[in-house]
Structure formats: C-alpha cells, structure tokens
PDB file of N, CA, C and O in Angstrom:
ATOM      1  N   MET A   1       1.512  -7.334  -0.327  1.00  0.00           N
ATOM      2  CA  MET A   1       0.783  -7.563   0.196  1.00  0.00           C
ATOM      3  C   MET A   1      -0.285  -6.770   0.802  1.00  0.00           C
ATOM      4  O   MET A   1      -1.491  -6.715   0.565  1.00  0.00           O
ATOM      5  N   LYS A   2       0.889  -5.832   2.121  1.00  0.00           N
ATOM      6  CA  LYS A   2       0.040  -5.304   3.261  1.00  0.00           C
ATOM      7  C   LYS A   2      -0.519  -3.678   2.518  1.00  0.00           C
ATOM      8  O   LYS A   2      -1.427  -2.943   2.906  1.00  0.00           O
ATOM      9  N   GLN A   3       0.408  -3.517   1.361  1.00  0.00           N
ATOM     10  CA  GLN A   3       0.188  -2.591   0.217  1.00  0.00           C
ATOM     11  C   GLN A   3      -1.714  -2.811  -0.326  1.00  0.00           C
ATOM     12  O   GLN A   3      -2.815  -2.343  -0.034  1.00  0.00           O
ATOM     13  N   LYS A   4      -1.390  -3.355  -0.827  1.00  0.00           N
ATOM     14  CA  LYS A   4      -2.274  -3.611  -1.381  1.00  0.00           C
ATOM     15  C   LYS A   4      -3.429  -3.706  -0.793  1.00  0.00           C
ATOM     16  O   LYS A   4      -4.220  -2.896  -1.276  1.00  0.00           O
ATOM     17  N   ILE A   5      -4.173  -4.775   0.607  1.00  0.00           N
ATOM     18  CA  ILE A   5      -4.865  -4.566   1.380  1.00  0.00           C
ATOM     19  C   ILE A   5      -5.395  -3.327   2.051  1.00  0.00           C
ATOM     20  O   ILE A   5      -6.597  -3.256   2.310  1.00  0.00           O
ATOM     21  N   ILE A   6      -4.273  -1.993   2.455  1.00  0.00           N
ATOM     22  CA  ILE A   6      -4.478  -0.499   2.410  1.00  0.00           C
ATOM     23  C   ILE A   6      -5.078   0.045   1.698  1.00  0.00           C
ATOM     24  O   ILE A   6      -6.031   0.794   1.914  1.00  0.00           O
ATOM     25  N   ASN A   7      -4.321  -0.434   0.161  1.00  0.00           N
ATOM     26  CA  ASN A   7      -6.045   0.303  -1.048  1.00  0.00           C
ATOM     27  C   ASN A   7      -6.991  -0.231  -1.178  1.00  0.00           C
ATOM     28  O   ASN A   7      -7.788   0.520  -1.741  1.00  0.00           O
ATOM     29  N   ILE A   8      -7.660  -1.738  -0.843  1.00  0.00           N
ATOM     30  CA  ILE A   8      -7.840  -1.313  -1.150  1.00  0.00           C
ATOM     31  C   ILE A   8      -9.801  -0.797   0.221  1.00  0.00           C
ATOM     32  O   ILE A   8     -10.989  -0.513   0.065  1.00  0.00           O
ATOM     33  N   LEU A   9      -8.875  -0.993   1.247  1.00  0.00           N
ATOM     34  CA  LEU A   9      -9.323  -0.971   2.673  1.00  0.00           C
ATOM     35  C   LEU A   9      -9.814   0.508   2.065  1.00  0.00           C
ATOM     36  O   LEU A   9     -11.011   0.717   1.872  1.00  0.00           O
ATOM     37  N   ALA A  10      -8.301   2.013   1.639  1.00  0.00           N
ATOM     38  CA  ALA A  10      -8.796   2.866   1.307  1.00  0.00           C
ATOM     39  C   ALA A  10      -9.775   2.828   0.320  1.00  0.00           C
ATOM     40  O   ALA A  10     -10.937   3.005   0.686  1.00  0.00           O
ATOM     41  N   ASP A  11      -9.564   2.651  -0.754  1.00  0.00           N
ATOM     42  CA  ASP A  11     -10.814   2.341  -1.761  1.00  0.00           C
ATOM     43  C   ASP A  11     -12.574   2.551  -0.731  1.00  0.00           C
ATOM     44  O   ASP A  11     -13.432   3.391  -0.462  1.00  0.00           O
ATOM     45  N   LEU A  12     -12.274   1.374  -0.546  1.00  0.00           N
ATOM     46  CA  LEU A  12     -13.842   1.338   0.476  1.00  0.00           C
ATOM     47  C   LEU A  12     -14.263   1.990   1.116  1.00  0.00           C
ATOM     48  O   LEU A  12     -15.491   2.076   1.141  1.00  0.00           O
ATOM     49  N   ARG A  13     -13.255   2.993   2.180  1.00  0.00           N
ATOM     50  CA  ARG A  13     -14.175   3.385   3.287  1.00  0.00           C
ATOM     51  C   ARG A  13     -12.734   4.502   2.762  1.00  0.00           C
ATOM     52  O   ARG A  13     -11.660   3.959   3.020  1.00  0.00           O
ATOM     53  N   PRO A  14     -12.640   5.396   2.340  1.00  0.00           N
ATOM     54  CA  PRO A  14     -11.555   6.995   1.925  1.00  0.00           C
ATOM     55  C   PRO A  14     -12.398   7.695   3.832  1.00  0.00           C
ATOM     56  O   PRO A  14     -11.553   8.449   4.313  1.00  0.00           O
ATOM     57  N   GLU A  15     -13.151   7.636   4.409  1.00  0.00           N
ATOM     58  CA  GLU A  15     -13.135   8.792   4.913  1.00  0.00           C
ATOM     59  C   GLU A  15     -11.728   8.322   6.467  1.00  0.00           C
ATOM     60  O   GLU A  15     -11.160   9.164   7.162  1.00  0.00           O
ATOM     61  N   PHE A  16     -11.563   6.888   6.560  1.00  0.00           N
ATOM     62  CA  PHE A  16     -10.832   6.042   7.376  1.00  0.00           C
ATOM     63  C   PHE A  16      -9.129   6.920   7.198  1.00  0.00           C
ATOM     64  O   PHE A  16      -8.875   7.793   6.369  1.00  0.00           O
ATOM     65  N   ASP A  17      -8.311   6.432   8.096  1.00  0.00           N
ATOM     66  CA  ASP A  17      -7.073   5.705   7.674  1.00  0.00           C
ATOM     67  C   ASP A  17      -6.736   4.534   8.199  1.00  0.00           C
ATOM     68  O   ASP A  17      -6.593   4.359   9.409  1.00  0.00           O
ATOM     69  N   PHE A  18      -6.626   3.890   7.560  1.00  0.00           N
ATOM     70  CA  PHE A  18      -6.815   2.761   7.853  1.00  0.00           C
ATOM     71  C   PHE A  18      -5.144   2.114   8.420  1.00  0.00           C
ATOM     72  O   PHE A  18      -4.431   1.811   7.463  1.00  0.00           O
ATOM     73  N   ASN A  19      -4.434   1.868   9.943  1.00  0.00           N
ATOM     74  CA  ASN A  19      -3.307   1.630  10.100  1.00  0.00           C
ATOM     75  C   ASN A  19      -3.017   0.190  10.382  1.00  0.00           C
ATOM     76  O   ASN A  19      -3.546  -0.723   9.748  1.00  0.00           O
ATOM     77  N   GLU A  20      -1.566  -0.104  12.025  1.00  0.00           N
ATOM     78  CA  GLU A  20      -1.927  -1.187  11.866  1.00  0.00           C
ATOM     79  C   GLU A  20      -2.571  -1.230  13.922  1.00  0.00           C
ATOM     80  O   GLU A  20      -2.780  -2.226  14.615  1.00  0.00           O
ATOM     81  N   ASP A  21      -2.697   0.190  14.282  1.00  0.00           N
ATOM     82  CA  ASP A  21      -2.846   0.348  15.652  1.00  0.00           C
ATOM     83  C   ASP A  21      -4.051   0.405  16.166  1.00  0.00           C
ATOM     84  O   ASP A  21      -4.368   0.434  17.355  1.00  0.00           O
ATOM     85  N   VAL A  22      -4.834   0.422  15.057  1.00  0.00           N
ATOM     86  CA  VAL A  22      -6.940  -0.044  15.034  1.00  0.00           C
ATOM     87  C   VAL A  22      -7.826  -1.236  14.670  1.00  0.00           C
ATOM     88  O   VAL A  22      -7.601  -2.000  13.731  1.00  0.00           O
ATOM     89  N   ASN A  23      -8.980  -1.319  15.615  1.00  0.00           N
ATOM     90  CA  ASN A  23      -8.840  -2.821  15.832  1.00  0.00           C
ATOM     91  C   ASN A  23     -10.148  -2.135  14.399  1.00  0.00           C
ATOM     92  O   ASN A  23     -10.755  -1.118  14.735  1.00  0.00           O
ATOM     93  N   PHE A  24     -10.335  -2.464  13.583  1.00  0.00           N
ATOM     94  CA  PHE A  24     -11.148  -1.950  12.070  1.00  0.00           C
ATOM     95  C   PHE A  24     -12.998  -2.293  12.924  1.00  0.00           C
ATOM     96  O   PHE A  24     -13.534  -1.200  13.110  1.00  0.00           O
ATOM     97  N   ILE A  25     -13.467  -2.900  13.166  1.00  0.00           N
ATOM     98  CA  ILE A  25     -14.364  -3.910  13.743  1.00  0.00           C
ATOM     99  C   ILE A  25     -14.720  -2.887  15.031  1.00  0.00           C
ATOM    100  O   ILE A  25     -15.333  -1.836  14.850  1.00  0.00           O
ATOM    101  N   GLU A  26     -14.252  -3.335  16.370  1.00  0.00           N
ATOM    102  CA  GLU A  26     -14.213  -2.312  17.691  1.00  0.00           C
ATOM    103  C   GLU A  26     -14.704  -0.783  17.276  1.00  0.00           C
ATOM    104  O   GLU A  26     -15.588  -0.078  17.761  1.00  0.00           O
ATOM    105  N   ASP A  27     -13.724  -0.540  16.117  1.00  0.00           N
ATOM    106  CA  ASP A  27     -13.973   1.646  15.770  1.00  0.00           C
ATOM    107  C   ASP A  27     -14.826   1.787  15.256  1.00  0.00           C
ATOM    108  O   ASP A  27     -15.276   2.926  15.139  1.00  0.00           O
ATOM    109  N   GLY A  28     -15.570   0.509  14.605  1.00  0.00           N
ATOM    110  CA  GLY A  28     -16.834   1.183  13.819  1.00  0.00           C
ATOM    111  C   GLY A  28     -16.416   1.947  12.269  1.00  0.00           C
ATOM    112  O   GLY A  28     -17.066   2.777  11.634  1.00  0.00           O
ATOM    113  N   MET A  29     -14.605   1.092  11.840  1.00  0.00           N
ATOM    114  CA  MET A  29     -15.028   1.668  10.282  1.00  0.00           C
ATOM    115  C   MET A  29     -15.561   0.691   9.784  1.00  0.00           C
ATOM    116  O   MET A  29     -16.411   1.011   8.952  1.00  0.00           O
ATOM    117  N   LEU A  30     -15.415  -0.557   9.950  1.00  0.00           N
ATOM    118  CA  LEU A  30     -16.228  -1.336   8.718  1.00  0.00           C
ATOM    119  C   LEU A  30     -17.926  -1.962   9.394  1.00  0.00           C
ATOM    120  O   LEU A  30     -18.440  -1.878  10.510  1.00  0.00           O
ATOM    121  N   ASP A  31     -18.317  -2.484   8.284  1.00  0.00           N
ATOM    122  CA  ASP A  31     -19.537  -3.186   8.702  1.00  0.00           C
ATOM    123  C   ASP A  31     -19.974  -3.959   7.864  1.00  0.00           C
ATOM    124  O   ASP A  31     -19.529  -4.152   6.732  1.00  0.00           O
ATOM    125  N   SER A  32     -20.824  -4.419   8.344  1.00  0.00           N
ATOM    126  CA  SER A  32     -20.665  -6.826   7.382  1.00  0.00           C
ATOM    127  C   SER A  32     -21.326  -6.401   6.023  1.00  0.00           C
ATOM    128  O   SER A  32     -21.681  -7.215   5.171  1.00  0.00           O
ATOM    129  N   PHE A  33     -21.468  -4.893   5.898  1.00  0.00           N
ATOM    130  CA  PHE A  33     -22.067  -4.594   4.091  1.00  0.00           C
ATOM    131  C   PHE A  33     -20.373  -4.229   3.865  1.00  0.00           C
ATOM    132  O   PHE A  33     -20.148  -4.502   2.686  1.00  0.00           O
ATOM    133  N   ASP A  34     -19.109  -3.730   4.514  1.00  0.00           N
ATOM    134  CA  ASP A  34     -18.044  -3.303   4.517  1.00  0.00           C
ATOM    135  C   ASP A  34     -17.206  -4.728   4.360  1.00  0.00           C
ATOM    136  O   ASP A  34     -16.029  -4.774   4.004  1.00  0.00           O
ATOM    137  N   ILE A  35     -17.673  -5.390   4.550  1.00  0.00           N
ATOM    138  CA  ILE A  35     -16.608  -6.966   4.619  1.00  0.00           C
ATOM    139  C   ILE A  35     -17.198  -7.429   3.737  1.00  0.00           C
ATOM    140  O   ILE A  35     -16.649  -7.301   2.643  1.00  0.00           O
ATOM    141  N   ILE A  36     -18.245  -7.999   3.757  1.00  0.00           N
ATOM    142  CA  ILE A  36     -18.736  -8.510   1.898  1.00  0.00           C
ATOM    143  C   ILE A  36     -18.279  -7.670   1.175  1.00  0.00           C
ATOM    144  O   ILE A  36     -17.597  -8.117   0.253  1.00  0.00           O
ATOM    145  N   SER A  37     -18.435  -6.134   1.256  1.00  0.00           N
ATOM    146  CA  SER A  37     -17.469  -5.586  -0.471  1.00  0.00           C
ATOM    147  C   SER A  37     -16.014  -5.822  -0.255  1.00  0.00           C
ATOM    148  O   SER A  37     -15.372  -5.683  -1.296  1.00  0.00           O
ATOM    149  N   LEU A  38     -15.124  -6.219   1.055  1.00  0.00           N
ATOM    150  CA  LEU A  38     -14.213  -6.034   1.292  1.00  0.00           C
ATOM    151  C   LEU A  38     -13.951  -7.373   0.981  1.00  0.00           C
ATOM    152  O   LEU A  38     -12.725  -7.294   1.065  1.00  0.00           O
ATOM    153  N   VAL A  39     -14.213  -8.848   0.608  1.00  0.00           N
ATOM    154  CA  VAL A  39     -14.012 -10.072   0.489  1.00  0.00           C
ATOM    155  C   VAL A  39     -14.112 -10.017  -1.545  1.00  0.00           C
ATOM    156  O   VAL A  39     -13.631 -10.545  -2.547  1.00  0.00           O
ATOM    157  N   SER A  40     -14.826  -9.260  -1.223  1.00  0.00           N
ATOM    158  CA  SER A  40     -15.434  -9.566  -3.187  1.00  0.00           C
ATOM    159  C   SER A  40     -14.199  -9.006  -3.794  1.00  0.00           C
ATOM    160  O   SER A  40     -13.962  -9.227  -4.982  1.00  0.00           O
ATOM    161  N   ASP A  41     -13.437  -8.331  -3.099  1.00  0.00           N
ATOM    162  CA  ASP A  41     -12.169  -7.281  -3.574  1.00  0.00           C
ATOM    163  C   ASP A  41     -10.409  -8.122  -3.727  1.00  0.00           C
ATOM    164  O   ASP A  41      -9.519  -8.349  -4.546  1.00  0.00           O
ATOM    165  N   LEU A  42     -10.873  -8.369  -1.931  1.00  0.00           N
ATOM    166  CA  LEU A  42      -9.695  -9.566  -2.116  1.00  0.00           C
ATOM    167  C   LEU A  42      -9.670 -10.598  -2.603  1.00  0.00           C
ATOM    168  O   LEU A  42      -8.599 -11.200  -2.686  1.00  0.00           O
ATOM    169  N   ASP A  43     -11.087 -11.248  -3.180  1.00  0.00           N
ATOM    170  CA  ASP A  43     -11.504 -12.242  -3.908  1.00  0.00           C
ATOM    171  C   ASP A  43     -10.670 -11.560  -5.387  1.00  0.00           C
ATOM    172  O   ASP A  43      -9.646 -12.149  -5.730  1.00  0.00           O
ATOM    173  N   SER A  44     -11.073 -10.478  -6.132  1.00  0.00           N
ATOM    174  CA  SER A  44     -10.490 -10.535  -7.483  1.00  0.00           C
ATOM    175  C   SER A  44      -9.274  -9.775  -7.381  1.00  0.00           C
ATOM    176  O   SER A  44      -8.437 -10.168  -8.194  1.00  0.00           O
ATOM    177  N   THR A  45      -8.832  -8.670  -6.544  1.00  0.00           N
ATOM    178  CA  THR A  45      -6.857  -9.030  -5.929  1.00  0.00           C
ATOM    179  C   THR A  45      -6.449  -9.770  -6.414  1.00  0.00           C
ATOM    180  O   THR A  45      -6.151  -9.960  -7.593  1.00  0.00           O
ATOM    181  N   PHE A  46      -6.358 -10.451  -5.314  1.00  0.00           N
ATOM    182  CA  PHE A  46      -5.705 -11.591  -5.008  1.00  0.00           C
ATOM    183  C   PHE A  46      -5.988 -13.217  -5.804  1.00  0.00           C
ATOM    184  O   PHE A  46      -5.657 -14.370  -5.527  1.00  0.00           O
ATOM    185  N   GLY A  47      -6.592 -12.718  -6.652  1.00  0.00           N
ATOM    186  CA  GLY A  47      -7.890 -14.405  -6.910  1.00  0.00           C
ATOM    187  C   GLY A  47      -7.751 -15.501  -6.281  1.00  0.00           C
ATOM    188  O   GLY A  47      -6.979 -16.420  -6.557  1.00  0.00           O
ATOM    189  N   ILE A  48      -8.681 -15.412  -5.208  1.00  0.00           N
ATOM    190  CA  ILE A  48      -8.701 -16.776  -4.547  1.00  0.00           C
ATOM    191  C   ILE A  48     -10.268 -16.275  -4.279  1.00  0.00           C
ATOM    192  O   ILE A  48     -11.010 -15.338  -4.573  1.00  0.00           O
ATOM    193  N   SER A  49     -10.277 -17.354  -3.629  1.00  0.00           N
ATOM    194  CA  SER A  49     -12.062 -17.155  -3.097  1.00  0.00           C
ATOM    195  C   SER A  49     -12.397 -17.386  -1.061  1.00  0.00           C
ATOM    196  O   SER A  49     -12.716 -18.503  -0.654  1.00  0.00           O
ATOM    197  N   ILE A  50     -12.294 -16.531  -0.348  1.00  0.00           N
ATOM    198  CA  ILE A  50     -12.278 -17.001   1.017  1.00  0.00           C
ATOM    199  C   ILE A  50     -13.974 -17.553   0.909  1.00  0.00           C
ATOM    200  O   ILE A  50     -15.066 -17.163   0.496  1.00  0.00           O
ATOM    201  N   ASP A  51     -13.504 -18.417   1.409  1.00  0.00           N
ATOM    202  CA  ASP A  51     -14.493 -19.579   1.704  1.00  0.00           C
ATOM    203  C   ASP A  51     -15.650 -18.549   3.016  1.00  0.00           C
ATOM    204  O   ASP A  51     -15.266 -17.791   3.906  1.00  0.00           O
ATOM    205  N   GLY A  52     -16.598 -18.806   2.764  1.00  0.00           N
ATOM    206  CA  GLY A  52     -17.850 -18.358   3.971  1.00  0.00           C
ATOM    207  C   GLY A  52     -17.742 -18.571   4.759  1.00  0.00           C
ATOM    208  O   GLY A  52     -18.248 -17.641   5.387  1.00  0.00           O
ATOM    209  N   VAL A  53     -17.025 -19.924   6.066  1.00  0.00           N
ATOM    210  CA  VAL A  53     -16.867 -20.399   7.154  1.00  0.00           C
ATOM    211  C   VAL A  53     -15.503 -18.813   7.183  1.00  0.00           C
ATOM    212  O   VAL A  53     -15.694 -18.198   8.232  1.00  0.00           O
ATOM    213  N   ASP A  54     -14.637 -18.320   6.554  1.00  0.00           N
ATOM    214  CA  ASP A  54     -13.643 -17.215   6.915  1.00  0.00           C
ATOM    215  C   ASP A  54     -14.458 -15.774   7.268  1.00  0.00           C
ATOM    216  O   ASP A  54     -13.930 -14.848   7.884  1.00  0.00           O
ATOM    217  N   ILE A  55     -15.676 -15.766   6.821  1.00  0.00           N
ATOM    218  CA  ILE A  55     -15.997 -14.555   6.892  1.00  0.00           C
ATOM    219  C   ILE A  55     -16.485 -13.947   8.237  1.00  0.00           C
ATOM    220  O   ILE A  55     -17.531 -13.299   8.208  1.00  0.00           O
ATOM    221  N   LEU A  56     -16.001 -14.056   9.095  1.00  0.00           N
ATOM    222  CA  LEU A  56     -16.194 -13.712  10.336  1.00  0.00           C
ATOM    223  C   LEU A  56     -14.779 -11.865  10.433  1.00  0.00           C
ATOM    224  O   LEU A  56     -13.830 -11.359   9.833  1.00  0.00           O
ATOM    225  N   PRO A  57     -15.784 -11.629  11.768  1.00  0.00           N
ATOM    226  CA  PRO A  57     -15.492 -10.390  12.497  1.00  0.00           C
ATOM    227  C   PRO A  57     -13.676 -10.327  12.403  1.00  0.00           C
ATOM    228  O   PRO A  57     -13.076  -9.652  11.566  1.00  0.00           O
ATOM    229  N   GLU A  58     -13.141 -11.023  13.254  1.00  0.00           N
ATOM    230  CA  GLU A  58     -11.828 -11.296  13.496  1.00  0.00           C
ATOM    231  C   GLU A  58     -11.205 -11.121  12.533  1.00  0.00           C
ATOM    232  O   GLU A  58     -10.434 -10.196  12.279  1.00  0.00           O
ATOM    233  N   ASN A  59     -11.589 -12.295  11.714  1.00  0.00           N
ATOM    234  CA  ASN A  59     -10.541 -11.867  10.130  1.00  0.00           C
ATOM    235  C   ASN A  59     -10.240 -10.252   9.609  1.00  0.00           C
ATOM    236  O   ASN A  59      -9.367  -9.834   8.848  1.00  0.00           O
ATOM    237  N   PHE A  60     -10.938  -9.788  10.075  1.00  0.00           N
ATOM    238  CA  PHE A  60     -11.167  -8.102   9.034  1.00  0.00           C
ATOM    239  C   PHE A  60     -10.868  -7.510   9.895  1.00  0.00           C
ATOM    240  O   PHE A  60     -10.581  -6.374   9.517  1.00  0.00           O
ATOM    241  N   SER A  61     -10.740  -7.652  11.106  1.00  0.00           N
ATOM    242  CA  SER A  61     -10.266  -6.612  12.328  1.00  0.00           C
ATOM    243  C   SER A  61      -8.849  -5.377  12.073  1.00  0.00           C
ATOM    244  O   SER A  61      -8.678  -4.164  12.198  1.00  0.00           O
ATOM    245  N   SER A  62      -8.092  -6.539  11.668  1.00  0.00           N
ATOM    246  CA  SER A  62      -6.214  -5.360  11.036  1.00  0.00           C
ATOM    247  C   SER A  62      -6.261  -6.113  10.311  1.00  0.00           C
ATOM    248  O   SER A  62      -6.617  -7.289  10.244  1.00  0.00           O
ATOM    249  N   ILE A  63      -5.602  -4.895   9.286  1.00  0.00           N
ATOM    250  CA  ILE A  63      -4.191  -5.485   8.306  1.00  0.00           C
ATOM    251  C   ILE A  63      -3.785  -6.800   8.512  1.00  0.00           C
ATOM    252  O   ILE A  63      -4.152  -7.577   7.630  1.00  0.00           O
ATOM    253  N   ALA A  64      -3.228  -7.202   9.290  1.00  0.00           N
ATOM    254  CA  ALA A  64      -2.389  -8.623  10.263  1.00  0.00           C
ATOM    255  C   ALA A  64      -3.482  -9.605   9.846  1.00  0.00           C
ATOM    256  O   ALA A  64      -3.400 -10.464   8.968  1.00  0.00           O
ATOM    257  N   ALA A  65      -4.733  -9.266  10.795  1.00  0.00           N
ATOM    258  CA  ALA A  65      -5.628 -10.607  10.758  1.00  0.00           C
ATOM    259  C   ALA A  65      -6.109 -10.782   9.046  1.00  0.00           C
ATOM    260  O   ALA A  65      -5.882 -11.880   8.537  1.00  0.00           O
ATOM    261  N   ILE A  66      -6.757  -9.708   8.194  1.00  0.00           N
ATOM    262  CA  ILE A  66      -6.674  -9.713   6.888  1.00  0.00           C
ATOM    263  C   ILE A  66      -5.075 -10.086   6.212  1.00  0.00           C
ATOM    264  O   ILE A  66      -5.190 -10.156   4.989  1.00  0.00           O
ATOM    265  N   GLU A  67      -4.087 -10.261   6.523  1.00  0.00           N
ATOM    266  CA  GLU A  67      -2.632 -10.837   5.909  1.00  0.00           C
ATOM    267  C   GLU A  67      -3.062 -12.482   5.910  1.00  0.00           C
ATOM    268  O   GLU A  67      -2.772 -13.259   5.001  1.00  0.00           O
ATOM    269  N   ASN A  68      -3.824 -12.834   7.146  1.00  0.00           N
ATOM    270  CA  ASN A  68      -3.503 -13.795   7.582  1.00  0.00           C
ATOM    271  C   ASN A  68      -4.366 -14.964   7.251  1.00  0.00           C
ATOM    272  O   ASN A  68      -4.085 -16.159   7.345  1.00  0.00           O
ATOM    273  N   LEU A  69      -6.085 -14.084   6.619  1.00  0.00           N
ATOM    274  CA  LEU A  69      -6.605 -14.746   6.021  1.00  0.00           C
ATOM    275  C   LEU A  69      -5.712 -14.529   4.216  1.00  0.00           C
ATOM    276  O   LEU A  69      -5.842 -14.893   3.047  1.00  0.00           O
ATOM    277  N   LEU A  70      -5.602 -14.426   4.323  1.00  0.00           N
ATOM    278  CA  LEU A  70      -5.386 -14.325   2.850  1.00  0.00           C
ATOM    279  C   LEU A  70      -3.634 -15.254   2.313  1.00  0.00           C
ATOM    280  O   LEU A  70      -3.403 -15.643   1.168  1.00  0.00           O
ATOM    281  N   LYS A  71      -2.577 -15.407   3.633  1.00  0.00           N
ATOM    282  CA  LYS A  71      -2.353 -16.198   3.332  1.00  0.00           C
ATOM    283  C   LYS A  71      -2.667 -18.244   4.116  1.00  0.00           C
ATOM    284  O   LYS A  71      -2.159 -19.361   4.015  1.00  0.00           O
ATOM    285  N   LYS A  72      -3.460 -17.766   4.608  1.00  0.00           N
ATOM    286  CA  LYS A  72      -4.514 -19.024   4.756  1.00  0.00           C
ATOM    287  C   LYS A  72      -5.157 -19.389   2.814  1.00  0.00           C
ATOM    288  O   LYS A  72      -4.657 -20.403   2.327  1.00  0.00           O
ATOM    289  N   ASN A  73      -5.796 -18.884   2.223  1.00  0.00           N
ATOM    290  CA  ASN A  73      -6.134 -19.268   1.265  1.00  0.00           C
ATOM    291  C   ASN A  73      -4.982 -19.093  -0.202  1.00  0.00           C
ATOM    292  O   ASN A  73      -5.157 -18.870  -1.400  1.00  0.00           O
ATOM    293  N   GLY A  74      -4.205 -19.248   0.366  1.00  0.00           N
ATOM    294  CA  GLY A  74      -2.688 -19.562  -0.457  1.00  0.00           C
ATOM    295  C   GLY A  74      -2.199 -18.392  -1.314  1.00  0.00           C
ATOM    296  O   GLY A  74      -1.809 -18.603  -2.462  1.00  0.00           O
ATOM    297  N   VAL A  75      -2.215 -16.818  -0.636  1.00  0.00           N
ATOM    298  CA  VAL A  75      -1.583 -15.902  -1.109  1.00  0.00           C
ATOM    299  C   VAL A  75      -0.507 -16.213  -0.453  1.00  0.00           C
ATOM    300  O   VAL A  75      -0.671 -16.581   0.710  1.00  0.00           O
ATOM    301  N   LYS A  76       0.548 -16.169  -0.869  1.00  0.00           N
ATOM    302  CA  LYS A  76       2.128 -15.653  -0.183  1.00  0.00           C
ATOM    303  C   LYS A  76       3.063 -14.231  -0.650  1.00  0.00           C
ATOM    304  O   LYS A  76       4.136 -13.989  -0.099  1.00  0.00           O
TER     305      LYS A  76
END
C-alpha cells in the first residue's frame, strides 16, 4: 500500500520527494487542488470511495495519514 501511495504522490507532484519525515500540507507540497486529484487517484487505484467528510488536510498530511484513511475505507 505504501509504495502505491508514494507512486501516486510522485505522479501528482513529481517535483517533490515524498518521504515519511515531512508534513505534505504544512510544507506546501500539496494544496487543495492536489488533494482533490489525490482523492480521485486513491479511489480508482484502491477501488474505494473516500467520503467527503474525510477530505480534510490532516488526512493527507503524511503517508501514514493517507494509509490510515485508506484502512478506514476498507483497504487492507
């Protein structure tokens, strides 16, 4: 799962190195438009539908946060 998330992030914003030590939102790596694209990519890649109430910056601030969101939506 982690590598798929990293690949999606790298495709979305290839100019950044997405690693576990940064906050993607606070460090300006992802903005609101990126999050919408990321939600779409995650939905199609993992075959889920992320609920609108879960589209909050803190759910996309790190790889771990994204993994937790995916697990909450049934991804194993």
